[in-house]
A tleap script that builds the chain and sets N, CA, C and O, in Angstrom:
source leaprc.protein.ff14SB
mol = sequence {
  NMET ILE PRO ALA LEU ARG THR TYR LEU PRO
  TYR VAL ALA TRP LEU GLN ALA VAL ILE ALA
  THR THR GLY SER LEU TYR PHE SER GLU VAL
  MET ARG LEU PRO PRO CYS THR LEU CYS TRP
  TYR GLN ARG LEU MET MET TYR PRO LEU VAL
  PHE VAL LEU ALA VAL SER LEU LEU THR GLN
  ASP ARG ARG VAL ARG ALA TYR ALA LEU PRO
  LEU GLY VAL THR GLY LEU VAL ILE ALA SER
  TYR HIE ASN LEU LEU TYR TYR GLY VAL ILE
  PRO GLU GLY LEU THR GLN CYS ALA ALA GLY
  VAL SER CYS THR ALA ARG GLN ILE GLU TRP
  LEU GLY PHE ILE THR ILE PRO VAL LEU SER
  LEU THR ALA PHE SER VAL ILE THR LEU SER
  LEU LEU PHE SER LYS VAL ARG GLY ALA CGLN
}
set mol.1.N position { 0.848 -1.187 0.000 }
set mol.1.CA position { 0.000 0.000 0.000 }
set mol.1.C position { 0.886 1.242 0.000 }
set mol.1.O position { 1.960 1.246 0.603 }
set mol.2.N position { 0.446 2.263 -0.658 }
set mol.2.CA position { 1.191 3.515 -0.751 }
set mol.2.C position { 1.284 4.139 0.642 }
set mol.2.O position { 0.254 4.369 1.276 }
set mol.3.N position { 2.503 4.421 1.137 }
set mol.3.CA position { 2.658 4.954 2.494 }
set mol.3.C position { 1.886 6.244 2.739 }
set mol.3.O position { 1.320 6.422 3.817 }
set mol.4.N position { 1.850 7.140 1.771 }
set mol.4.CA position { 1.130 8.407 1.966 }
set mol.4.C position { -0.364 8.168 2.116 }
set mol.4.O position { -1.034 8.878 2.865 }
set mol.5.N position { -0.891 7.174 1.409 }
set mol.5.CA position { -2.311 6.848 1.497 }
set mol.5.C position { -2.680 6.315 2.881 }
set mol.5.O position { -3.786 6.550 3.368 }
set mol.6.N position { -1.755 5.602 3.505 }
set mol.6.CA position { -2.016 5.016 4.826 }
set mol.6.C position { -2.272 6.069 5.895 }
set mol.6.O position { -2.958 5.789 6.878 }
set mol.7.N position { -1.737 7.272 5.724 }
set mol.7.CA position { -1.958 8.321 6.727 }
set mol.7.C position { -3.376 8.879 6.663 }
set mol.7.O position { -3.848 9.487 7.624 }
set mol.8.N position { -4.062 8.675 5.529 }
set mol.8.CA position { -5.428 9.185 5.386 }
set mol.8.C position { -6.493 8.160 5.773 }
set mol.8.O position { -7.672 8.507 5.837 }
set mol.9.N position { -6.120 6.935 6.026 }
set mol.9.CA position { -7.099 5.903 6.356 }
set mol.9.C position { -7.874 6.175 7.651 }
set mol.9.O position { -9.051 5.820 7.712 }
set mol.10.N position { -7.285 6.785 8.689 }
set mol.10.CA position { -8.112 7.128 9.852 }
set mol.10.C position { -9.231 8.116 9.502 }
set mol.10.O position { -10.313 8.069 10.088 }
set mol.11.N position { -8.968 8.997 8.556 }
set mol.11.CA position { -10.011 9.924 8.103 }
set mol.11.C position { -11.113 9.181 7.346 }
set mol.11.O position { -12.292 9.519 7.457 }
set mol.12.N position { -10.720 8.177 6.583 }
set mol.12.CA position { -11.696 7.339 5.882 }
set mol.12.C position { -12.579 6.625 6.903 }
set mol.12.O position { -13.798 6.566 6.742 }
set mol.13.N position { -11.960 6.083 7.955 }
set mol.13.CA position { -12.726 5.390 8.999 }
set mol.13.C position { -13.714 6.349 9.662 }
set mol.13.O position { -14.876 6.003 9.875 }
set mol.14.N position { -13.245 7.556 9.986 }
set mol.14.CA position { -14.144 8.533 10.617 }
set mol.14.C position { -15.283 8.923 9.680 }
set mol.14.O position { -16.438 8.974 10.103 }
set mol.15.N position { -14.977 9.196 8.426 }
set mol.15.CA position { -16.010 9.580 7.464 }
set mol.15.C position { -17.032 8.456 7.291 }
set mol.15.O position { -18.233 8.712 7.193 }
set mol.16.N position { -16.554 7.218 7.255 }
set mol.16.CA position { -17.477 6.082 7.137 }
set mol.16.C position { -18.376 5.982 8.370 }
set mol.16.O position { -19.563 5.682 8.242 }
set mol.17.N position { -17.832 6.226 9.549 }
set mol.17.CA position { -18.639 6.194 10.776 }
set mol.17.C position { -19.699 7.294 10.756 }
set mol.17.O position { -20.836 7.069 11.171 }
set mol.18.N position { -19.332 8.472 10.279 }
set mol.18.CA position { -20.291 9.581 10.179 }
set mol.18.C position { -21.404 9.237 9.193 }
set mol.18.O position { -22.579 9.461 9.483 }
set mol.19.N position { -21.046 8.700 8.044 }
set mol.19.CA position { -22.043 8.347 7.025 }
set mol.19.C position { -22.968 7.244 7.549 }
set mol.19.O position { -24.183 7.316 7.365 }
set mol.20.N position { -22.406 6.238 8.193 }
set mol.20.CA position { -23.224 5.136 8.717 }
set mol.20.C position { -24.161 5.616 9.822 }
set mol.20.O position { -25.320 5.205 9.876 }
set mol.21.N position { -23.669 6.477 10.696 }
set mol.21.CA position { -24.505 7.012 11.771 }
set mol.21.C position { -25.625 7.868 11.208 }
set mol.21.O position { -26.781 7.734 11.609 }
set mol.22.N position { -25.283 8.741 10.285 }
set mol.22.CA position { -26.294 9.588 9.643 }
set mol.22.C position { -27.322 8.733 8.898 }
set mol.22.O position { -28.521 9.004 8.959 }
set mol.23.N position { -26.852 7.715 8.205 }
set mol.23.CA position { -27.752 6.827 7.476 }
set mol.23.C position { -28.704 6.084 8.387 }
set mol.23.O position { -29.893 5.977 8.086 }
set mol.24.N position { -28.202 5.569 9.497 }
set mol.24.CA position { -29.083 4.830 10.407 }
set mol.24.C position { -30.118 5.753 11.048 }
set mol.24.O position { -31.267 5.361 11.252 }
set mol.25.N position { -29.705 6.969 11.361 }
set mol.25.CA position { -30.670 7.933 11.902 }
set mol.25.C position { -31.698 8.339 10.845 }
set mol.25.O position { -32.866 8.554 11.165 }
set mol.26.N position { -31.267 8.443 9.597 }
set mol.26.CA position { -32.195 8.755 8.507 }
set mol.26.C position { -33.239 7.644 8.349 }
set mol.26.O position { -34.432 7.915 8.219 }
set mol.27.N position { -32.772 6.391 8.363 }
set mol.27.CA position { -33.706 5.273 8.222 }
set mol.27.C position { -34.739 5.248 9.340 }
set mol.27.O position { -35.920 5.006 9.091 }
set mol.28.N position { -34.300 5.499 10.568 }
set mol.28.CA position { -35.240 5.387 11.689 }
set mol.28.C position { -36.055 6.650 11.934 }
set mol.28.O position { -37.231 6.550 12.282 }
set mol.29.N position { -35.481 7.818 11.767 }
set mol.29.CA position { -36.177 9.053 12.105 }
set mol.29.C position { -36.910 9.693 10.930 }
set mol.29.O position { -37.963 10.299 11.125 }
set mol.30.N position { -36.386 9.573 9.736 }
set mol.30.CA position { -37.020 10.190 8.568 }
set mol.30.C position { -37.905 9.177 7.842 }
set mol.30.O position { -39.065 9.458 7.541 }
set mol.31.N position { -37.347 7.999 7.566 }
set mol.31.CA position { -38.121 6.978 6.852 }
set mol.31.C position { -39.025 6.177 7.779 }
set mol.31.O position { -39.863 5.403 7.318 }
set mol.32.N position { -38.857 6.361 9.074 }
set mol.32.CA position { -39.683 5.679 10.095 }
set mol.32.C position { -39.576 4.154 10.025 }
set mol.32.O position { -40.569 3.450 10.212 }
set mol.33.N position { -38.372 3.648 9.755 }
set mol.33.CA position { -38.128 2.214 9.768 }
set mol.33.C position { -37.581 1.842 11.139 }
set mol.33.O position { -36.480 2.265 11.491 }
set mol.34.N position { -38.317 1.065 11.918 }
set mol.34.CA position { -37.835 0.731 13.260 }
set mol.34.C position { -36.662 -0.245 13.200 }
set mol.34.O position { -36.706 -1.207 12.433 }
set mol.35.N position { -35.616 -0.016 13.993 }
set mol.35.CA position { -34.464 -0.921 13.990 }
set mol.35.C position { -34.772 -2.205 14.758 }
set mol.35.O position { -35.505 -2.195 15.746 }
set mol.36.N position { -34.200 -3.300 14.286 }
set mol.36.CA position { -34.349 -4.574 14.992 }
set mol.36.C position { -33.345 -4.620 16.150 }
set mol.36.O position { -32.562 -3.690 16.346 }
set mol.37.N position { -33.383 -5.698 16.895 }
set mol.37.CA position { -32.491 -5.845 18.053 }
set mol.37.C position { -31.021 -5.821 17.638 }
set mol.37.O position { -30.211 -5.140 18.268 }
set mol.38.N position { -30.672 -6.556 16.588 }
set mol.38.CA position { -29.279 -6.581 16.141 }
set mol.38.C position { -28.841 -5.229 15.595 }
set mol.38.O position { -27.674 -4.859 15.722 }
set mol.39.N position { -29.765 -4.490 14.987 }
set mol.39.CA position { -29.436 -3.140 14.516 }
set mol.39.C position { -29.101 -2.231 15.696 }
set mol.39.O position { -28.200 -1.397 15.606 }
set mol.40.N position { -29.825 -2.392 16.798 }
set mol.40.CA position { -29.525 -1.595 17.989 }
set mol.40.C position { -28.123 -1.911 18.504 }
set mol.40.O position { -27.378 -1.003 18.874 }
set mol.41.N position { -27.763 -3.186 18.530 }
set mol.41.CA position { -26.422 -3.558 18.994 }
set mol.41.C position { -25.341 -2.967 18.081 }
set mol.41.O position { -24.293 -2.524 18.550 }
set mol.42.N position { -25.613 -2.968 16.773 }
set mol.42.CA position { -24.649 -2.396 15.833 }
set mol.42.C position { -24.546 -0.889 16.015 }
set mol.42.O position { -23.459 -0.323 15.894 }
set mol.43.N position { -25.659 -0.237 16.305 }
set mol.43.CA position { -25.622 1.201 16.577 }
set mol.43.C position { -24.800 1.493 17.824 }
set mol.43.O position { -24.101 2.504 17.881 }
set mol.44.N position { -24.875 0.614 18.829 }
set mol.44.CA position { -24.074 0.797 20.044 }
set mol.44.C position { -22.585 0.776 19.740 }
set mol.44.O position { -21.798 1.390 20.459 }
set mol.45.N position { -22.194 0.083 18.694 }
set mol.45.CA position { -20.787 0.025 18.302 }
set mol.45.C position { -20.417 1.172 17.352 }
set mol.45.O position { -19.282 1.647 17.371 }
set mol.46.N position { -21.370 1.617 16.522 }
set mol.46.CA position { -21.067 2.623 15.496 }
set mol.46.C position { -21.050 4.046 16.043 }
set mol.46.O position { -20.115 4.802 15.781 }
set mol.47.N position { -22.065 4.407 16.790 }
set mol.47.CA position { -22.207 5.813 17.216 }
set mol.47.C position { -20.992 6.332 17.992 }
set mol.47.O position { -20.545 7.446 17.722 }
set mol.48.N position { -20.441 5.572 18.945 }
set mol.48.CA position { -19.253 6.097 19.646 }
set mol.48.C position { -18.039 6.269 18.734 }
set mol.48.O position { -17.172 7.098 19.010 }
set mol.49.N position { -17.970 5.491 17.649 }
set mol.49.CA position { -16.829 5.604 16.741 }
set mol.49.C position { -16.707 6.996 16.146 }
set mol.49.O position { -15.597 7.468 15.900 }
set mol.50.N position { -17.830 7.659 15.912 }
set mol.50.CA position { -17.785 9.020 15.356 }
set mol.50.C position { -16.973 9.923 16.279 }
set mol.50.O position { -16.125 10.685 15.815 }
set mol.51.N position { -17.226 9.842 17.566 }
set mol.51.CA position { -16.556 10.719 18.531 }
set mol.51.C position { -15.148 10.244 18.859 }
set mol.51.O position { -14.229 11.057 18.961 }
set mol.52.N position { -14.966 8.930 19.025 }
set mol.52.CA position { -13.639 8.391 19.335 }
set mol.52.C position { -12.660 8.705 18.206 }
set mol.52.O position { -11.536 9.141 18.455 }
set mol.53.N position { -13.089 8.483 16.970 }
set mol.53.CA position { -12.207 8.756 15.832 }
set mol.53.C position { -11.970 10.253 15.641 }
set mol.53.O position { -10.863 10.664 15.294 }
set mol.54.N position { -12.999 11.068 15.867 }
set mol.54.CA position { -12.835 12.523 15.731 }
set mol.54.C position { -11.827 13.048 16.749 }
set mol.54.O position { -10.949 13.837 16.399 }
set mol.55.N position { -11.943 12.622 17.989 }
set mol.55.CA position { -11.015 13.084 19.031 }
set mol.55.C position { -9.601 12.594 18.726 }
set mol.55.O position { -8.638 13.341 18.895 }
set mol.56.N position { -9.472 11.362 18.284 }
set mol.56.CA position { -8.128 10.848 17.983 }
set mol.56.C position { -7.500 11.585 16.804 }
set mol.56.O position { -6.286 11.787 16.777 }
set mol.57.N position { -8.315 11.987 15.829 }
set mol.57.CA position { -7.774 12.749 14.699 }
set mol.57.C position { -7.383 14.161 15.122 }
set mol.57.O position { -6.352 14.678 14.690 }
set mol.58.N position { -8.194 14.777 15.955 }
set mol.58.CA position { -7.893 16.137 16.410 }
set mol.58.C position { -6.664 16.193 17.313 }
set mol.58.O position { -5.892 17.150 17.259 }
set mol.59.N position { -6.485 15.175 18.137 }
set mol.59.CA position { -5.351 15.154 19.060 }
set mol.59.C position { -4.158 14.380 18.503 }
set mol.59.O position { -3.109 14.299 19.142 }
set mol.60.N position { -4.326 13.812 17.308 }
set mol.60.CA position { -3.295 12.986 16.673 }
set mol.60.C position { -2.813 11.885 17.614 }
set mol.60.O position { -1.614 11.642 17.758 }
set mol.61.N position { -3.771 11.235 18.243 }
set mol.61.CA position { -3.477 10.153 19.184 }
set mol.61.C position { -3.088 8.892 18.413 }
set mol.61.O position { -3.875 8.368 17.625 }
set mol.62.N position { -1.892 8.422 18.645 }
set mol.62.CA position { -1.387 7.238 17.948 }
set mol.62.C position { -2.027 5.959 18.449 }
set mol.62.O position { -1.895 4.918 17.805 }
set mol.63.N position { -2.709 6.004 19.570 }
set mol.63.CA position { -3.314 4.809 20.150 }
set mol.63.C position { -4.760 4.618 19.714 }
set mol.63.O position { -5.514 3.908 20.379 }
set mol.64.N position { -5.156 5.232 18.623 }
set mol.64.CA position { -6.541 5.182 18.164 }
set mol.64.C position { -7.005 3.742 17.949 }
set mol.64.O position { -8.167 3.422 18.199 }
set mol.65.N position { -6.127 2.895 17.498 }
set mol.65.CA position { -6.528 1.499 17.280 }
set mol.65.C position { -6.980 0.837 18.574 }
set mol.65.O position { -7.911 0.032 18.570 }
set mol.66.N position { -6.332 1.169 19.663 }
set mol.66.CA position { -6.703 0.573 20.957 }
set mol.66.C position { -8.120 0.959 21.371 }
set mol.66.O position { -8.790 0.191 22.060 }
set mol.67.N position { -8.576 2.120 20.967 }
set mol.67.CA position { -9.925 2.575 21.322 }
set mol.67.C position { -10.959 2.148 20.292 }
set mol.67.O position { -12.051 1.702 20.646 }
set mol.68.N position { -10.617 2.284 19.028 }
set mol.68.CA position { -11.614 2.135 17.967 }
set mol.68.C position { -11.752 0.701 17.447 }
set mol.68.O position { -12.853 0.282 17.090 }
set mol.69.N position { -10.663 -0.046 17.401 }
set mol.69.CA position { -10.758 -1.397 16.856 }
set mol.69.C position { -11.696 -2.310 17.639 }
set mol.69.O position { -12.431 -3.073 17.013 }
set mol.70.N position { -11.715 -2.278 18.969 }
set mol.70.CA position { -12.689 -3.139 19.657 }
set mol.70.C position { -14.134 -2.841 19.257 }
set mol.70.O position { -14.942 -3.758 19.111 }
set mol.71.N position { -14.458 -1.560 19.081 }
set mol.71.CA position { -15.811 -1.204 18.635 }
set mol.71.C position { -16.049 -1.671 17.199 }
set mol.71.O position { -17.103 -2.226 16.888 }
set mol.72.N position { -15.071 -1.445 16.332 }
set mol.72.CA position { -15.208 -1.821 14.931 }
set mol.72.C position { -15.303 -3.329 14.730 }
set mol.72.O position { -16.145 -3.802 13.966 }
set mol.73.N position { -14.456 -4.075 15.402 }
set mol.73.CA position { -14.458 -5.534 15.254 }
set mol.73.C position { -15.721 -6.137 15.856 }
set mol.73.O position { -16.309 -7.046 15.271 }
set mol.74.N position { -16.141 -5.646 17.011 }
set mol.74.CA position { -17.382 -6.144 17.618 }
set mol.74.C position { -18.573 -5.855 16.710 }
set mol.74.O position { -19.428 -6.718 16.514 }
set mol.75.N position { -18.634 -4.647 16.156 }
set mol.75.CA position { -19.695 -4.314 15.210 }
set mol.75.C position { -19.635 -5.181 13.972 }
set mol.75.O position { -20.674 -5.576 13.442 }
set mol.76.N position { -18.426 -5.487 13.499 }
set mol.76.CA position { -18.247 -6.345 12.330 }
set mol.76.C position { -18.760 -7.759 12.608 }
set mol.76.O position { -19.392 -8.370 11.747 }
set mol.77.N position { -18.494 -8.270 13.788 }
set mol.77.CA position { -18.974 -9.611 14.157 }
set mol.77.C position { -20.505 -9.624 14.221 }
set mol.77.O position { -21.142 -10.540 13.700 }
set mol.78.N position { -21.092 -8.608 14.861 }
set mol.78.CA position { -22.550 -8.534 14.952 }
set mol.78.C position { -23.169 -8.378 13.565 }
set mol.78.O position { -24.168 -9.027 13.255 }
set mol.79.N position { -22.583 -7.522 12.734 }
set mol.79.CA position { -23.093 -7.318 11.375 }
set mol.79.C position { -22.969 -8.600 10.539 }
set mol.79.O position { -23.857 -8.900 9.742 }
set mol.80.N position { -21.892 -9.347 10.711 }
set mol.80.CA position { -21.729 -10.619 9.996 }
set mol.80.C position { -22.807 -11.609 10.425 }
set mol.80.O position { -23.425 -12.263 9.585 }
set mol.81.N position { -23.030 -11.718 11.720 }
set mol.81.CA position { -24.079 -12.594 12.243 }
set mol.81.C position { -25.445 -12.161 11.715 }
set mol.81.O position { -26.255 -13.001 11.322 }
set mol.82.N position { -25.701 -10.852 11.705 }
set mol.82.CA position { -26.977 -10.326 11.223 }
set mol.82.C position { -27.178 -10.703 9.750 }
set mol.82.O position { -28.278 -11.102 9.366 }
set mol.83.N position { -26.154 -10.585 8.935 }
set mol.83.CA position { -26.266 -10.948 7.519 }
set mol.83.C position { -26.502 -12.449 7.340 }
set mol.83.O position { -27.314 -12.851 6.506 }
set mol.84.N position { -25.811 -13.268 8.103 }
set mol.84.CA position { -26.027 -14.713 8.022 }
set mol.84.C position { -27.464 -15.069 8.409 }
set mol.84.O position { -28.078 -15.949 7.806 }
set mol.85.N position { -27.979 -14.391 9.399 }
set mol.85.CA position { -29.358 -14.602 9.829 }
set mol.85.C position { -30.341 -14.080 8.779 }
set mol.85.O position { -31.325 -14.743 8.450 }
set mol.86.N position { -30.063 -12.895 8.265 }
set mol.86.CA position { -30.935 -12.242 7.293 }
set mol.86.C position { -31.088 -13.069 6.018 }
set mol.86.O position { -32.181 -13.162 5.460 }
set mol.87.N position { -29.996 -13.663 5.564 }
set mol.87.CA position { -30.025 -14.436 4.325 }
set mol.87.C position { -30.291 -15.927 4.539 }
set mol.87.O position { -30.156 -16.720 3.607 }
set mol.88.N position { -30.666 -16.311 5.757 }
set mol.88.CA position { -31.115 -17.670 6.034 }
set mol.88.C position { -30.032 -18.695 6.238 }
set mol.88.O position { -30.335 -19.887 6.294 }
set mol.89.N position { -28.782 -18.290 6.353 }
set mol.89.CA position { -27.706 -19.235 6.614 }
set mol.89.C position { -27.834 -19.768 8.042 }
set mol.89.O position { -27.601 -20.950 8.295 }
set mol.90.N position { -28.201 -18.900 8.956 }
set mol.90.CA position { -28.475 -19.265 10.349 }
set mol.90.C position { -29.994 -19.254 10.517 }
set mol.90.O position { -30.644 -18.286 10.121 }
set mol.91.N position { -30.573 -20.310 11.094 }
set mol.91.CA position { -32.032 -20.326 11.286 }
set mol.91.C position { -32.490 -19.215 12.224 }
set mol.91.O position { -31.800 -18.877 13.187 }
set mol.92.N position { -33.656 -18.654 11.934 }
set mol.92.CA position { -34.177 -17.535 12.720 }
set mol.92.C position { -34.447 -17.921 14.173 }
set mol.92.O position { -34.482 -17.050 15.042 }
set mol.93.N position { -34.635 -19.197 14.447 }
set mol.93.CA position { -34.870 -19.658 15.816 }
set mol.93.C position { -33.656 -19.517 16.722 }
set mol.93.O position { -33.788 -19.608 17.942 }
set mol.94.N position { -32.477 -19.296 16.151 }
set mol.94.CA position { -31.246 -19.163 16.932 }
set mol.94.C position { -30.896 -17.702 17.223 }
set mol.94.O position { -29.718 -17.361 17.335 }
set mol.95.N position { -31.880 -16.860 17.343 }
set mol.95.CA position { -31.615 -15.443 17.559 }
set mol.95.C position { -32.429 -14.909 18.726 }
set mol.95.O position { -33.400 -15.523 19.168 }
set mol.96.N position { -32.013 -13.765 19.204 }
set mol.96.CA position { -32.709 -13.087 20.289 }
set mol.96.C position { -33.605 -11.977 19.758 }
set mol.96.O position { -33.910 -11.034 20.488 }
set mol.97.N position { -34.023 -12.068 18.528 }
set mol.97.CA position { -34.800 -11.002 17.878 }
set mol.97.C position { -36.299 -11.201 18.054 }
set mol.97.O position { -37.061 -11.006 17.107 }
set mol.98.N position { -36.727 -11.581 19.235 }
set mol.98.CA position { -38.150 -11.854 19.456 }
set mol.98.C position { -38.950 -10.563 19.664 }
set mol.98.O position { -40.098 -10.469 19.230 }
set mol.99.N position { -38.357 -9.584 20.316 }
set mol.99.CA position { -39.083 -8.344 20.621 }
set mol.99.C position { -38.973 -7.360 19.465 }
set mol.99.O position { -37.905 -7.204 18.872 }
set mol.100.N position { -40.076 -6.701 19.150 }
set mol.100.CA position { -40.058 -5.654 18.124 }
set mol.100.C position { -39.975 -6.221 16.720 }
set mol.100.O position { -40.563 -7.258 16.414 }
set mol.101.N position { -39.236 -5.525 15.874 }
set mol.101.CA position { -39.086 -5.888 14.466 }
set mol.101.C position { -38.197 -7.120 14.343 }
set mol.101.O position { -37.203 -7.253 15.056 }
set mol.102.N position { -38.560 -8.009 13.441 }
set mol.102.CA position { -37.749 -9.195 13.183 }
set mol.102.C position { -36.420 -8.782 12.556 }
set mol.102.O position { -36.366 -7.845 11.758 }
set mol.103.N position { -35.368 -9.474 12.916 }
set mol.103.CA position { -34.049 -9.182 12.360 }
set mol.103.C position { -33.923 -9.638 10.910 }
set mol.103.O position { -32.929 -9.340 10.248 }
set mol.104.N position { -34.915 -10.351 10.421 }
set mol.104.CA position { -34.896 -10.797 9.026 }
set mol.104.C position { -35.938 -10.053 8.188 }
set mol.104.O position { -36.167 -10.416 7.034 }
set mol.105.N position { -36.570 -9.021 8.746 }
set mol.105.CA position { -37.576 -8.244 8.012 }
set mol.105.C position { -36.921 -7.506 6.848 }
set mol.105.O position { -35.887 -6.861 7.023 }
set mol.106.N position { -37.509 -7.596 5.687 }
set mol.106.CA position { -36.993 -6.912 4.494 }
set mol.106.C position { -37.595 -5.510 4.433 }
set mol.106.O position { -38.715 -5.327 3.957 }
set mol.107.N position { -36.842 -4.525 4.918 }
set mol.107.CA position { -37.328 -3.148 4.928 }
set mol.107.C position { -36.855 -2.374 3.703 }
set mol.107.O position { -37.593 -1.560 3.148 }
set mol.108.N position { -35.626 -2.633 3.292 }
set mol.108.CA position { -35.033 -1.962 2.127 }
set mol.108.C position { -34.280 -3.020 1.332 }
set mol.108.O position { -33.607 -3.880 1.900 }
set mol.109.N position { -34.403 -2.946 0.017 }
set mol.109.CA position { -33.631 -3.832 -0.844 }
set mol.109.C position { -33.383 -3.100 -2.165 }
set mol.109.O position { -34.140 -3.238 -3.127 }
set mol.110.N position { -32.308 -2.323 -2.180 }
set mol.110.CA position { -31.945 -1.550 -3.361 }
set mol.110.C position { -31.163 -2.430 -4.326 }
set mol.110.O position { -30.303 -3.207 -3.909 }
set mol.111.N position { -31.457 -2.311 -5.594 }
set mol.111.CA position { -30.782 -3.065 -6.659 }
set mol.111.C position { -30.845 -4.575 -6.434 }
set mol.111.O position { -30.060 -5.323 -7.016 }
set mol.112.N position { -31.766 -5.017 -5.603 }
set mol.112.CA position { -31.954 -6.436 -5.363 }
set mol.112.C position { -31.014 -7.074 -4.359 }
set mol.112.O position { -31.170 -8.254 -4.045 }
set mol.113.N position { -30.035 -6.325 -3.842 }
set mol.113.CA position { -29.100 -6.934 -2.886 }
set mol.113.C position { -28.609 -5.984 -1.792 }
set mol.113.O position { -28.038 -6.450 -0.805 }
set mol.114.N position { -28.805 -4.701 -1.927 }
set mol.114.CA position { -28.315 -3.751 -0.922 }
set mol.114.C position { -29.397 -3.591 0.148 }
set mol.114.O position { -30.442 -2.979 -0.074 }
set mol.115.N position { -29.105 -4.162 1.309 }
set mol.115.CA position { -30.034 -4.138 2.436 }
set mol.115.C position { -29.393 -3.406 3.607 }
set mol.115.O position { -28.204 -3.092 3.572 }
set mol.116.N position { -30.169 -3.139 4.628 }
set mol.116.CA position { -29.612 -2.472 5.811 }
set mol.116.C position { -28.503 -3.318 6.452 }
set mol.116.O position { -27.464 -2.761 6.806 }
set mol.117.N position { -28.677 -4.651 6.620 }
set mol.117.CA position { -27.562 -5.436 7.158 }
set mol.117.C position { -26.301 -5.391 6.280 }
set mol.117.O position { -25.187 -5.393 6.804 }
set mol.118.N position { -26.468 -5.351 4.959 }
set mol.118.CA position { -25.303 -5.268 4.058 }
set mol.118.C position { -24.617 -3.909 4.208 }
set mol.118.O position { -23.388 -3.828 4.205 }
set mol.119.N position { -25.407 -2.849 4.337 }
set mol.119.CA position { -24.824 -1.517 4.544 }
set mol.119.C position { -24.004 -1.480 5.833 }
set mol.119.O position { -22.909 -0.919 5.860 }
set mol.120.N position { -24.531 -2.073 6.887 }
set mol.120.CA position { -23.812 -2.104 8.161 }
set mol.120.C position { -22.529 -2.923 8.052 }
set mol.120.O position { -21.475 -2.504 8.529 }
set mol.121.N position { -22.624 -4.081 7.429 }
set mol.121.CA position { -21.438 -4.925 7.254 }
set mol.121.C position { -20.361 -4.196 6.451 }
set mol.121.O position { -19.176 -4.272 6.776 }
set mol.122.N position { -20.775 -3.502 5.419 }
set mol.122.CA position { -19.832 -2.736 4.603 }
set mol.122.C position { -19.178 -1.631 5.422 }
set mol.122.O position { -17.964 -1.440 5.349 }
set mol.123.N position { -19.972 -0.906 6.199 }
set mol.123.CA position { -19.434 0.193 7.001 }
set mol.123.C position { -18.426 -0.318 8.023 }
set mol.123.O position { -17.339 0.246 8.150 }
set mol.124.N position { -18.769 -1.373 8.750 }
set mol.124.CA position { -17.837 -1.898 9.755 }
set mol.124.C position { -16.595 -2.499 9.101 }
set mol.124.O position { -15.509 -2.439 9.677 }
set mol.125.N position { -16.735 -3.074 7.913 }
set mol.125.CA position { -15.570 -3.600 7.196 }
set mol.125.C position { -14.626 -2.476 6.792 }
set mol.125.O position { -13.414 -2.582 6.976 }
set mol.126.N position { -15.182 -1.399 6.242 }
set mol.126.CA position { -14.357 -0.253 5.834 }
set mol.126.C position { -13.634 0.339 7.048 }
set mol.126.O position { -12.439 0.627 6.982 }
set mol.127.N position { -14.351 0.516 8.140 }
set mol.127.CA position { -13.753 1.105 9.348 }
set mol.127.C position { -12.651 0.209 9.892 }
set mol.127.O position { -11.551 0.680 10.182 }
set mol.128.N position { -12.939 -1.073 10.031 }
set mol.128.CA position { -11.960 -2.003 10.603 }
set mol.128.C position { -10.717 -2.111 9.721 }
set mol.128.O position { -9.595 -2.048 10.223 }
set mol.129.N position { -10.907 -2.270 8.428 }
set mol.129.CA position { -9.751 -2.371 7.523 }
set mol.129.C position { -8.966 -1.068 7.464 }
set mol.129.O position { -7.737 -1.090 7.401 }
set mol.130.N position { -9.655 0.061 7.484 }
set mol.130.CA position { -8.961 1.356 7.476 }
set mol.130.C position { -8.085 1.508 8.714 }
set mol.130.O position { -6.958 1.997 8.629 }
set mol.131.N position { -8.603 1.091 9.852 }
set mol.131.CA position { -7.817 1.199 11.084 }
set mol.131.C position { -6.655 0.216 11.100 }
set mol.131.O position { -5.563 0.545 11.563 }
set mol.132.N position { -6.890 -0.978 10.600 }
set mol.132.CA position { -5.820 -1.985 10.593 }
set mol.132.C position { -4.648 -1.586 9.692 }
set mol.132.O position { -3.490 -1.835 10.030 }
set mol.133.N position { -4.947 -0.969 8.550 }
set mol.133.CA position { -3.896 -0.638 7.582 }
set mol.133.C position { -3.406 0.807 7.688 }
set mol.133.O position { -2.553 1.229 6.908 }
set mol.134.N position { -3.930 1.552 8.631 }
set mol.134.CA position { -3.553 2.963 8.726 }
set mol.134.C position { -2.207 3.160 9.392 }
set mol.134.O position { -1.727 2.330 10.163 }
set mol.135.N position { -1.624 4.294 9.059 }
set mol.135.CA position { -0.416 4.744 9.730 }
set mol.135.C position { -0.817 6.028 10.436 }
set mol.135.O position { -1.068 7.051 9.800 }
set mol.136.N position { -0.873 5.958 11.760 }
set mol.136.CA position { -1.380 7.097 12.529 }
set mol.136.C position { -0.246 8.073 12.792 }
set mol.136.O position { 0.815 7.716 13.304 }
set mol.137.N position { -0.515 9.335 12.416 }
set mol.137.CA position { 0.470 10.408 12.661 }
set mol.137.C position { 0.309 10.917 14.085 }
set mol.137.O position { -0.762 10.801 14.680 }
set mol.138.N position { 1.359 11.471 14.612 }
set mol.138.CA position { 1.292 12.073 15.937 }
set mol.138.C position { 2.676 12.191 16.553 }
set mol.138.O position { 3.679 11.741 15.999 }
set mol.139.N position { 2.682 12.811 17.716 }
set mol.139.CA position { 3.954 12.994 18.415 }
set mol.139.C position { 4.447 11.682 18.975 }
set mol.139.O position { 3.653 10.827 19.367 }
set mol.140.N position { 5.739 11.523 19.012 }
set mol.140.CA position { 6.335 10.296 19.546 }
set mol.140.C position { 6.220 10.249 21.051 }
set mol.140.O position { 6.668 9.288 21.675 }
savepdb mol mol.pdb
quit
């Protein structure tokens, strides 16, 4: 990977967190699509990333991976499980999605394959990979 590009990857992670947070709020508050249980868990991992990454970029904290990767990886695991459940790889009986909206409810399906679980999986993948391959600038 180009070394100069690696210094911008934390900004990519932050921008992706902002877009994902804004998107999830748009779906629930503007489009009135209620989030399922797994979506709530993913939001618990995504929303703090906006602030954690912003503060680390402003302070040029080299330890950003220690703060952000646990949130990103946990969100990635939940999003992966949600996609496996959504597409029927895991039976719906093996989930805790009994209350409220079903975790397999088809609320959005753009172009026949872009769903809310896919959007979340993509966002957490971009954030996690950006943090893993980034070169964080800052004072020694």
